[in-house]
C-alpha positions in Angstrom: 29.4 -26.3 3.4 25.8 -27.3 4.3 24.7 -30.8 3.4 21.6 -32.8 4.2 23.6 -34.6 6.9 24.8 -31.5 8.8 22.0 -29.0 8.5 19.1 -28.2 10.8 15.8 -26.5 9.8 15.8 -23.0 11.3 12.3 -21.8 10.1 9.5 -22.5 7.8 7.5 -19.6 6.6 5.1 -18.6 3.8 5.9 -14.9 4.1 8.4 -13.7 1.4 9.4 -10.6 3.4 10.1 -12.6 6.5 12.3 -15.1 4.7 14.1 -12.2 3.1 14.6 -10.5 6.4 15.9 -13.7 8.0 18.3 -14.3 5.1 19.7 -10.7 5.5 20.3 -11.2 9.2 22.1 -14.5 8.6 24.2 -13.0 5.8 25.1 -10.0 7.9 26.3 -12.3 10.7 28.2 -14.6 8.3 26.0 -17.6 8.9 25.7 -19.9 5.9 22.2 -21.0 5.0 20.2 -22.9 2.4 16.7 -22.0 1.3 14.3 -24.6 -0.1 11.3 -23.1 -1.9 8.2 -25.1 -2.6 5.4 -24.0 -4.8 2.3 -25.2 -3.0 0.1 -25.0 -6.1 0.6 -28.0 -8.3 0.9 -27.3 -12.0 -2.1 -29.5 -12.8 -4.3 -27.6 -10.3 -3.4 -24.3 -11.9 -4.1 -25.5 -15.4 -7.7 -26.5 -14.4 -8.6 -23.6 -12.1 -6.2 -20.8 -13.0 -5.2 -18.4 -10.4 -8.5 -16.7 -9.7 -9.3 -16.4 -6.0 -5.8 -17.6 -4.9 -3.9 -15.5 -2.5 -0.4 -15.4 -4.1 1.2 -14.4 -0.8 0.6 -17.9 0.5 1.5 -20.0 -2.6 5.1 -20.6 -1.7 6.7 -22.2 1.3 10.2 -21.2 2.3 12.4 -23.5 4.5 15.6 -22.1 5.8 18.4 -24.5 6.9 21.6 -23.6 8.7 24.6 -25.7 9.7 23.7 -27.6 12.9 26.7 -25.9 14.7 25.3 -22.5 13.9 21.7 -23.3 14.8 21.8 -21.7 18.3 23.3 -18.5 17.2 20.9 -18.2 14.2 17.9 -18.9 16.3 18.9 -16.2 18.8 19.4 -13.7 15.9 16.0 -14.2 14.4 14.0 -14.0 17.6 
């Protein structure tokens, strides 16, 4: 089980395909992971300006965490 006390940040990306590929590699190698997704556009900013002119490919940030004991193996697998 991964908790805030025993995890380590593996990667931060804004690329949905990259985070998906990394998650597949980790799952295929039986490495537990946690993904934290952050919407970088606040709700209030969207309500005033809408989505016009905003590249949706870069509106989310994905942080992938693994257990600190699995970090070395996970890092080698995604490189």
